[in-house]
N, C-alpha and C positions, 0 to 999 in steps of 0.2 A: 505494499499500499503506500502511495505517496506520502510523504511527511507533509503534515498541514502546518504551514509556516505561520499561521495566523494565531496558533495556541502555543503555551510554553512547552519545552522539551527538556526533561531532566537529564543531566548528564552525571551528576554524582549527588550524593546527599549533603546536606550542609555540614553535618559533623564530621566530614572529612577535612575539615580546616583547609579549603582549598578554594581558588577563584579561578574563572576562565580568563585567561590573560590576552588572548588573541585568536582571531578566526580568520580564515581564508577560503574562499571557494575556488574550486578548481576550474580551468579555463572553459570547460563544457557544461559546467553547472550541475554535475552528478554527484559531487562530494564536497563537504565542509572539513577542512582541517581545523583541530581544536588544540590550543596551547592551554595548559593547565598549571597554575602555580600553587606552591604551598604558602599558607598564611600562618601556620603553627610553628613550632619548635622544629630544631633539626632533627629530632627524633622521629618525627612523622615523614622524613623524606624517604622517597621510593616505596611508600606503601600503597600508592595508586599510581596507574599509567598517567604520565602528563603529556602525551601525545595521543590524541584520539582522532579517528576518521569517522565521519558520519556519512553513510550512504543514503542519500536523500530519497531514492526510490523505495527502499525497504525501511528506513529508519534505523537499520542497524549500526551499532558502534564497533569499531576495530580499534584495538589498542597496538600502538607501535612499541615492542619491547626495547628498552634501551640497555646497554651493556654497562652504563654507569649510574651511579645512585644520585641522579640530580634531584634537586629539589623544585625547580621552576623551569617551565617553557616560556620563554618571554616573547617568542616571535615565531609565526609559521608563514611560509611563503611558497605557493606552488611555482615550478618552473612555467615559462611561457607555453610550453606544450603539453603541460600537466602531468608529465613522466616522473618527475621528481619532486621532492618536497624538502625545502630549506627551512632548518629550524635552529633557533639560538636558545641557550640555556645558562644557567650559572657556571660558566667556564668553558663550555662547548659550543661550536658551530658544526652542524651536521647535514649531510645530505642523504636523503633516503630514496630508495626505489619504490615507486607507488604501486607496481604490480607485485613484486615479492616482498615488500616490507623490509628489505636488506639495507643496512646502512653502507652507503657507497664510499662516503669519504667523511672524515672528521679532523678537526683541529682543536686544540684545547690552549687555554690561557688562564693565568691566574688572575686576569682581570675579568669583568662582567661583560659578556655580550649582550648589548641592550636590543637591537636589531639587525637583521641582514635582508637584503633584496636582490632579486635578480635584476640584471638589465634588461631592456626590452627584447634583445634577441637571444638571451640566455646563455651568453658565453661568459660573463662576468658576473661578480658578486659584490656587493657594497656592504661592508659591516661596519657597526657602530659601536667603539667602546667610550667611555667616559670622556676621554680626552685625546681620541684619536679615531680618525675615519679612514678604512683601508679599502682598497679594490684587490679582489683576488680572481685568479683564474677559475672558472666554474668546474673545469675538468679534475684539477688536483688540489685546488685550494690554495695554490702558491700565490705569494703576493705578486701583483702586478705593479702596484704602487706601495711605497714605504709608509705611506699615510698623509693626511691632510692635517695640518695642525693650525688652529686659529692664531692670528697675530695678537701681539700684546700679551698681557700677563696670563699664562695658561691657568694657573692655580684660580683665577677669577671666573672661568667659565667651565662648563662641562656641556659636551654634545647631548643632545637629547633625542634627535630625530633626522632622518635623512631620505631623500628621493632622488630617483634618476630623472633627468629631463626626458621627454617623450622619444627623443631620437638617441638618447644613451650617451651624448657628447659631453654632458655635464651633470654635476649633482649639486643638490642642495641641502644644506645641514643647518639645523637650528641649534640654538644654544641657551644656556641659563642666563647669559648676559644680555637677552633680548634681541640678538642680532641674529641674522640669517646670512650665511655664507655660500656663495655660488662658485665652484671651483671648475675649471676645465679637467675633465676626466683623463686626459692623456697627458698634459703637461704640469699639472697641478697649479697653474696660475689662477688667482683670484679674478673673477670676471666682475663680480659685484658683491658689496656688503650692505644688506638692507636692514636699517636700524629703527623702523618706525613704532617698534613695540617697546614698551616701558616696562614689561614683566617677561620673566622667563617663557620661552616659545617651546611648546610641547609637541605639536602636531603640524606637518605640512601635507599639502596635497597639490599636485601638479597636473592640471588639465591638459590633455594632449589636444582636445577638440579647441580650446580657447588660448592656448599657451599662456595661461594664467595661473599664479601660485596662490593657494589659500593658506594661511599661517594662522594658528590659534594659540593664545597664550594663558597664563595662569590667571589673569583677570577676566577671562570670559570673552575677551575682544577676539575677533576673527577680521583679518585683512585680506582684501583680494588685491593682487599687485602684478605688474608686467615684470617677469625676470630679466629683460632686456634693458629698459629704461629705469627700472626701480619705481615707477609711477604707481601710487595707490589709486586703485579703480573703485573701490568701495570699502566702507567699514561696517560690518554686520554686528549690531548690538542686540543684546536680549539676554544672553546667558549670564548667570550670577554666580558661575563657579568656574573653576579652571578647565579648560578645554581638554578633553580626553582623546578625541578622534574627529577627523573630518575626512570626508571623501567626497569627490565629484562624481557625478553621473557620467557615464561614458560620452554622451552628447555634449556635456558642459552645460546643459540647461538647469540643473539642481546641483546644489551641494548639501550634504547632509552633514550634521554635527551632533556631538553628545558631550556632555560637560559634568562637572562633579555636582551641579544642581538637580542631577537625576532626571534631565529632559532631553530628548532627541528633537532636533529641530530641522527641518529642510527649508532651504532658501531657494527661491526661483532666481534664475540669472537671465538678464541683468537687472530684473525689476527690484530684486531684494525682498519680494513678498515671502512672509515666513508662516510656517505651519509648525505647531507645537504639540508633541507626544509626550505625555507626562506619565 
């Protein structure tokens, strides 16, 4: 039976002391990858599978077993062709075969991987650490770039999120200093620093249809701006808590956002008309 997406679907009981930290549809819309993170003590790590795959047609959940005893899966991202899944966790970046469930590649670090994303053609991966953003070869996870480091006092800023440009030629990275840095993905030159936010920026979304970036910060402000000129096209006001996620519709006609005020809002573009779901 097809999953009814208008009603809640239980992934785990609340007493498991865990939260759903990330979701991602596969490209053909048949599966949803679910990342789960522990909220309890370290003793609870490993007692539940923190990567699960929901089959939309059957409503069945399949767990991906992990060889390491990680506490949290912070990010899940399907490859452009849907054949592989990229995940980040507390200390690991991994790639999984979505047919067999086999772990194909893995790298570990003493630092905390926050997110990682495939580039548009699936050949490179952008990963985000607190104070460094790196580009890797998707085949062997070897570093193509030694890392992008923001200028100025490094201890004054932490990276929070990143996105590829629609053509894969550049990357945008947000930080706790309220700035957004756009780098050339090949030579690492800074193309632009956008500094219209006055609070830490937590989420970015780059529309391929419009070539506009939406950025959301801890104050609840969302700005829409041109990555080439830096010109602000609109400021979307309404959220009263920190922005948790934003995402453009494929055609660029709507933006969806969610925040710590426990609301989801959809914004029509370019009118800015808003619909609130509480």
